[in-house]
Short mmCIF file of the C-alpha atoms (twelve columns), coordinates in Angstrom:
data_MODEL
# 
_entry.id   MODEL 
# 
loop_
_atom_site.group_PDB 
_atom_site.id 
_atom_site.type_symbol 
_atom_site.label_atom_id 
_atom_site.label_alt_id 
_atom_site.label_comp_id 
_atom_site.label_asym_id 
_atom_site.label_seq_id 
_atom_site.Cartn_x 
_atom_site.Cartn_y 
_atom_site.Cartn_z 
_atom_site.pdbx_PDB_model_num 
ATOM 1   C CA . MET A 1   -0.040  -0.009 -0.062 1 
ATOM 2   C CA . ASN A 2   1.365   3.496  -0.748 1 
ATOM 3   C CA . SER A 3   0.629   6.644  1.069  1 
ATOM 4   C CA . ARG A 4   -1.991  7.939  -1.314 1 
ATOM 5   C CA . SER A 5   -4.230  4.760  -0.733 1 
ATOM 6   C CA . VAL A 6   -3.882  5.024  3.099  1 
ATOM 7   C CA . LYS A 7   -4.789  8.603  3.418  1 
ATOM 8   C CA . PRO A 8   -8.538  7.926  2.353  1 
ATOM 9   C CA . ILE A 9   -8.650  5.012  4.837  1 
ATOM 10  C CA . VAL A 10  -7.353  7.184  7.627  1 
ATOM 11  C CA . ALA A 11  -10.037 9.973  6.820  1 
ATOM 12  C CA . ILE A 12  -12.746 7.508  6.881  1 
ATOM 13  C CA . VAL A 13  -11.742 6.087  10.260 1 
ATOM 14  C CA . ALA A 14  -11.248 9.567  11.641 1 
ATOM 15  C CA . VAL A 15  -14.949 10.552 10.506 1 
ATOM 16  C CA . VAL A 16  -16.432 7.229  11.940 1 
ATOM 17  C CA . VAL A 17  -14.544 7.769  15.286 1 
ATOM 18  C CA . LEU A 18  -15.545 11.427 15.631 1 
ATOM 19  C CA . PHE A 19  -19.189 11.057 14.516 1 
ATOM 20  C CA . VAL A 20  -20.203 7.509  15.342 1 
ATOM 21  C CA . GLY A 21  -18.362 7.202  18.589 1 
ATOM 22  C CA . PRO A 22  -20.173 9.831  20.549 1 
ATOM 23  C CA . SER A 23  -23.563 8.701  19.398 1 
ATOM 24  C CA . MET A 24  -22.712 5.193  20.549 1 
ATOM 25  C CA . LEU A 25  -22.019 6.549  24.129 1 
ATOM 26  C CA . LEU A 26  -25.366 8.475  23.883 1 
ATOM 27  C CA . ALA A 27  -27.197 5.192  22.893 1 
ATOM 28  C CA . LYS A 28  -25.500 3.584  26.028 1 
ATOM 29  C CA . ASP A 29  -26.957 6.100  28.313 1 
ATOM 30  C CA . ALA A 30  -30.400 5.817  26.594 1 
ATOM 31  C CA . VAL A 31  -30.731 2.071  27.633 1 
ATOM 32  C CA . LEU A 32  -30.233 2.628  31.476 1 
ATOM 33  C CA . LYS A 33  -32.975 1.295  33.577 1 
ATOM 34  C CA . ALA A 34  -34.859 2.779  36.319 1 
ATOM 35  C CA . GLN A 35  -34.023 1.700  39.843 1 
ATOM 36  C CA . THR A 36  -36.258 -0.968 41.187 1 
ATOM 37  C CA . LYS A 37  -34.299 -2.728 43.808 1 
ATOM 38  C CA . CYS A 38  -32.202 -1.634 46.912 1 
ATOM 39  C CA . PRO A 39  -28.632 -1.283 45.726 1 
ATOM 40  C CA . VAL A 40  -27.199 -2.628 48.851 1 
ATOM 41  C CA . MET A 41  -29.201 -5.958 49.361 1 
ATOM 42  C CA . GLY A 42  -30.925 -6.264 46.023 1 
ATOM 43  C CA . LYS A 43  -34.478 -6.449 47.665 1 
ATOM 44  C CA . LYS A 44  -37.514 -4.564 46.571 1 
ATOM 45  C CA . MET A 45  -37.088 -0.780 47.379 1 
ATOM 46  C CA . LYS A 46  -39.491 1.325  49.350 1 
ATOM 47  C CA . ALA A 47  -40.525 4.708  48.162 1 
ATOM 48  C CA . SER A 48  -40.338 6.073  51.877 1 
ATOM 49  C CA . LYS A 49  -36.668 4.832  52.220 1 
ATOM 50  C CA . PHE A 50  -34.207 7.091  50.215 1 
ATOM 51  C CA . VAL A 51  -31.095 9.100  50.532 1 
ATOM 52  C CA . ASP A 52  -30.382 12.325 48.323 1 
ATOM 53  C CA . HIS A 53  -26.817 12.370 47.253 1 
ATOM 54  C CA . GLU A 54  -25.216 14.690 44.650 1 
ATOM 55  C CA . ASP A 55  -28.551 15.622 42.850 1 
ATOM 56  C CA . HIS A 56  -29.733 12.017 42.803 1 
ATOM 57  C CA . ARG A 57  -32.227 10.091 44.802 1 
ATOM 58  C CA . TYR A 58  -31.343 6.419  45.844 1 
ATOM 59  C CA . PHE A 59  -33.997 4.183  47.210 1 
ATOM 60  C CA . PHE A 60  -33.522 1.440  49.758 1 
ATOM 61  C CA . CYS A 61  -35.402 -1.485 51.366 1 
ATOM 62  C CA . CYS A 62  -34.485 -0.532 54.940 1 
ATOM 63  C CA . ASN A 63  -32.722 1.860  57.190 1 
ATOM 64  C CA . SER A 64  -29.842 -0.382 57.652 1 
ATOM 65  C CA . CYS A 65  -29.163 -0.204 53.803 1 
ATOM 66  C CA . MET A 66  -29.338 3.575  53.955 1 
ATOM 67  C CA . SER A 67  -26.707 3.693  56.596 1 
ATOM 68  C CA . LYS A 68  -24.370 1.471  54.719 1 
ATOM 69  C CA . PHE A 69  -24.975 3.538  51.463 1 
ATOM 70  C CA . LYS A 70  -24.115 6.793  53.394 1 
ATOM 71  C CA . LYS A 71  -20.738 5.210  54.492 1 
ATOM 72  C CA . ASP A 72  -19.556 4.432  51.017 1 
ATOM 73  C CA . PRO A 73  -21.861 5.915  48.372 1 
ATOM 74  C CA . ALA A 74  -19.380 5.458  45.570 1 
ATOM 75  C CA . LYS A 75  -19.206 1.798  46.108 1 
ATOM 76  C CA . TYR A 76  -23.075 1.441  45.615 1 
ATOM 77  C CA . ILE A 77  -23.380 4.045  42.774 1 
ATOM 78  C CA . LYS A 78  -20.648 2.112  40.967 1 
ATOM 79  C CA . HIS A 79  -22.490 -1.166 41.324 1 
ATOM 80  C CA . MET A 80  -25.713 0.438  39.995 1 
ATOM 81  C CA . GLU A 81  -23.888 2.105  36.913 1 
ATOM 82  C CA . ASP A 82  -22.220 -1.216 36.085 1 
ATOM 83  C CA . ALA A 83  -25.654 -2.833 36.146 1 
ATOM 84  C CA . GLY A 84  -26.981 -0.234 33.816 1 
ATOM 85  C CA . ILE A 85  -29.358 1.344  36.500 1 
ATOM 86  C CA . ALA A 86  -29.913 5.180  36.549 1 
ATOM 87  C CA . ALA A 87  -30.685 6.779  39.806 1 
ATOM 88  C CA . ALA A 88  -33.513 9.467  39.855 1 
ATOM 89  C CA . LYS A 89  -32.876 12.927 39.996 1 
ATOM 90  C CA . THR A 90  -33.557 14.722 43.412 1 
ATOM 91  C CA . PRO A 91  -36.644 16.594 43.062 1 
ATOM 92  C CA . SER A 92  -36.551 20.234 43.138 1 
ATOM 93  C CA . GLU A 93  -38.244 22.079 46.253 1 
ATOM 94  C CA . GLY A 94  -41.424 22.848 44.114 1 
ATOM 95  C CA . GLU A 95  -41.639 19.207 43.013 1 
ATOM 96  C CA . LYS A 96  -41.235 18.186 46.706 1 
ATOM 97  C CA . LYS A 97  -44.122 20.276 47.814 1 
ATOM 98  C CA . GLU A 98  -46.416 19.149 44.865 1 
ATOM 99  C CA . SER A 99  -45.748 15.476 45.761 1 
ATOM 100 C CA . GLU A 100 -46.623 16.053 49.541 1 
ATOM 101 C CA . PRO A 101 -50.083 14.917 50.588 1 
ATOM 102 C CA . LYS A 102 -52.739 17.646 51.042 1 
ATOM 103 C CA . ARG A 103 -53.883 18.340 54.389 1 
ATOM 104 C CA . GLU A 104 -57.504 18.633 55.295 1 
ATOM 105 C CA . GLY A 105 -58.559 22.325 55.314 1 
ATOM 106 C CA . SER A 106 -55.809 23.590 53.113 1 
# 
């Protein structure tokens, strides 16, 4: 192969890497699953058992798992990421108020 025949191949490879590579990364993010199990024990999570950490909300099956998560969040977050599980975003203050039950007389 001479240098003239190699240049078009290099150009094609560069285009593929630059344009297809990032879209493959985006496609990976698109297939993340919502959390359905406790990241510590793998049991069914409870909506009332959660920890907000770095703008994300992580749900757990019990208080003990919440405590374990707080001691080493990176360990459990990595486990979730490796399994393709996305944590929920922490609700904004307005969203938190909207989700609270209405009190009688208000």
